[in-house]
N, C-alpha and C positions, 0 to 999 in steps of 0.2 A: 172708768179705766182701770187697768190692772194696776196697783200703785208700784210694783217693779218696772214699770214701763215708761218711757218717755213719748212713746208715739206705737201706734199699732194699725193695721189692718185685720179684718175678721169677716172672711168669705166676701171678699170685694171682687165685682165682675167690672168690666168697662169694656163697650163695644165703640169701634169708629168706623160706623156703616156696616159691614158684614163681616169686617175683622175683629175678633175677640182679643183685645189686647190683656186683658186678667181675666182668669178663670177661677174664681173662687179662692183668691190668696190671702191667706192668712201671713201676717209678717209683724215681728215685735222688736222695738228697739229698746235696749236696757241702759241705764246709766253707766257710765264709765267704760263702755265696750266700744271697739272699732268693729264694725259689722261692716263685712264686703260683700256687696251684692252683684253677684256675677250671671253673665247671660249673654248668650248670642244677640246680634244686631235684631231689633223686632221680638226679644223675650219680655218686653214689659217694664225692665227697670226704671226707664225715666217717667212712664205713665204712674207706676206704684208711686215713686218719689212725688210727683205732681199731685197725687190724690192726698197723700199725708200731708202735704204743705197747704193744702186747701185750694190750690190752682186750679183743679179740676173736681168734679163730682162723681163719684161712682153710680154706676146703675144700681147696683144693689151692694149690700153689704156694709159694714160699718168703718169709718176713719176716725181714728182719736189721734189729738195732739196735746201734748202737756201744757206748753205755754208759748203762744206765737212770738211773744216778746223775748224769748231766750233761744231764738232758732236763727242759726246763721246759714246761707244758702250759697253755693255757687254752681252754677248749672252750666253745662256744656256749651249752649249757645246763648250769648249774651250780648245786649246792644246797649252801650253807655255813651254818654255824650263824649264826643272825641275832642273837644275844646277843653273840658276840664282836665286841670293837672291831677295827677295820680292823689297827692296830698288832699285836693279839694273832693275827690271821690270817697276817700276815707273820711274825712270830716262830715261828708253829707249822710253817709251810711250810719256811721257812729252816733249821727243826731236822733235816730228813729229808737234808739235802745235806753233803757232806763238807767244803767250803769255800765257805760261802754269803757273799754281801755282808753288809754290816752292814745291820740295820733302818734306820739314818738314812741311808745312802747310797742304799737303795732308795726310800725316800719322797721323797728330794731329787731321785733320777732321774725317778721317774715323778709327781711333784708332787702327792704323796698326803697331806702333811705336815698338811694342814688339815682333813683328815678321819680323822686317824690315830686319835684318841680317840672316833670315833662308832661305835655298834654297826651292823654291818653290815646289818641288818635295816632300819635307818632311813635308808638311803642311797637316793639316786635310781638309777634305770636306769643312768645313765651313770657315777655315781660308783661303782656296784658294778663296772663294767665295768674303771675304773680302777684299783680295789682288786685284782681278779681280775689284771690286767695286772702290778701290784706283784709279787703271789704268784707268777706264773709266771717272772719275771725274778730273783726274790730268791736264788736258788740258783747265780747265774752260770752259767746251763747254756751249753753248747757248741751244743746244737741245741734250738730254741724252736719249737713248734707252737702257731699262732694260728688259733682256728676263729671267723671272723666278729668280729675284735677290735673294729672301730670302730662296730658297731651300736648305737645308741643315745646315740653321743657327739656332744656339740655339735662345731661348725668348729674351736674352738680346742683342745679336748683330742684332737680327730683329729689335728692336725697335731703336737701335742707328741708323741703315739704315733708317728707317721711320722718325726719327728726321732729320737725314741729307737732305733726299728728302724734307721735308718740307722747310728746310733752303734754298736749292737750289732753289725751287719753288719761296719763297718770294724773293730771290734775282734776279728772272727774267728767271732762266733757264726753259725751257719747258723740261718735262719728259715724256716718253712714256713708260709704264709698262705692261708687260705681267703677269699675276698671276694667278695659280688656287686656291690661297687662297683669297677668296670673301671678307672675313673680312679686309683684306690688302686694297682691292679696297675700299670699302665701308669708311675706315677710312682715305684714303689717296686722294682718287680722286676728282678732279674738274670736271671732264668729264668721261663719261663711254661710251666704244662702245663695243656692243655685236655682235662677228662674228660665224656664224654657216654656215658649207657647203660653206664656201668662201664668203658668203654674209653679207653684214653690216644688222642685224636685228632690231636694235636700238642704238641710240646715245643721250646721254643727261647727265644731274647731275644724281647724284644717286637717287635723290627725282624723277626726271623724270621717270626714268628707274623703279623704285618702283611702278610707277603709272601705269603701264602696267598690272600690277596685283591687281584687286580690292578686294583680299581678305581681312578680317580682322581677327585677332586671339583675342578672348576675353576669360577671365579667371575670374571666380566668384565662391564665397562660397552660394550654393543654396542646397535646399532639392528637386529641380526638379529631375525627372527622365533623366537620358541620351538618353533614348531611345524616350521620348516625344520632348525633345528639337531636336533631329536628324530629327523628323518628319515635322520639320517647314519648310517652303520655303526658299531658300537661304541659310539652314546649309548644309556645305558638309561633316564635320565630328564634333563627339562629342566623348570624354571619361571623365572618372571621375577619380580624384586623391584625394581618402579620401573624403573630404568635398566640395573640387572645381570641377566645371565644366570646361573644357577646350575645346573651341569651334573654329572652322575654318568656316567661312562664306563668302559668296560671297558680301555681304553688311552689313553696320551698323544698319540695321532694326531690326536684332535679338536683340538686346540691348533693344529695347522698348518693345518688347515682353516679355524680361527676367523680366523686372521691373514690367511689369502688370501682369506675372503670378506669380510672388512670391515677394510679398511686403517685405520679410523679407531678401531678397538678400542682400549680404555683399561683399567687396573687389574687387569691380567691376573694372577689368582693360581692356581695348581695345588698341590693337596696331597694324599697318597696316603690310602688306608683308614686308619681308626683300628683299635686293640685290640678295640673294641666290634663293629665290622662284621666283623672276623675272627672272632670269638667265635661272632657269630649264624651266620655262614656254616658254621664248622665243627660246631657243634651241630645245625644244621638237616640237615647232611650224615648226621650219626648217626642220626636220626630219621627222615629218608628211607628209610636203609638199614634200619633196623628195621621198617618198615613195607612192604617190598618183598619 
C-alpha cells in the first residue's frame, strides 16, 4: 500500500448481475483529510465503501485497508438490537477496539448523554443517527466512514456533527463522507471525489472541482434590456428581478460588455459556479457518455 494512504482502490470493478456498479475505480484515502464521496443514486458510492471495508469483494482490481482495528463505520442502513440502551450499544462497540475512548467521553463529544439510558428502539430517526455516530467514533478510529450521516438530523444536530467532524480531522482522523447535501461537502471537505456510473469523474479540492465549470453568475442594477444582454456571445441565460439583471455566462467577458453598454451600471456582483453546478455537469457528462 502507498504509505501516504489509509485505504485505496486500484482499478476496481464490481457487477451485480448485468449492472456494473464500479468500472475501474481508483480511489485513495489520506490521513487527516475529509474526503467527500459524491454521486447520484446508483453511482457506486456505497459499493466502493463496502469493498474498502472488506464487506464485499471486487470482481477485479485491488482493495487495500491500512488497519481494520482502527476503522469506524456509520452506514446508511443499520439494524441494531432495539432493546439495548444507547449506552449499552456504545459499550459493546467500544469493546471491539484495542484503545477505545471512554463511554462518558463519547457521549460528551456526541451530545448523546440525554438519550444514553433509552432503548434504541424507542429513539426517533434523528436520535438513532446520533447514537450510530457515537458508536462509529467510540473506538477512536484513524479512519472513519460515514454514509449519509446527517439524514434525519435537525439543523442543530447537523451542525453539531459538522463541528465534531472538523475536530476529528484536526486531530488526524481521516473521514470519508458520502452525502446528498452538496452544501455539506462544500463546507467540510478537504477533497471531493465525484462518482457516476461507477467511474471517478473528478477528484480534487472544492475549488478544483468548481473549476471544471467555467460559468460565471453576474448580478447588477441596469436599465439594459434582458433580451439585448441575452444576445451577447457567451451569455447562457438572463432574467430580470425588478431593476436587477441576473446573468449566467461562460466567461467574465460579459462584465466588460456590461460596463461599456451601461455607464450607470451599479451593484455589480460576480461569482463563480458552485459545487452543485460542477456536480451536475460532471454527472451529466457520465450519463451522456453512457448513452452514446
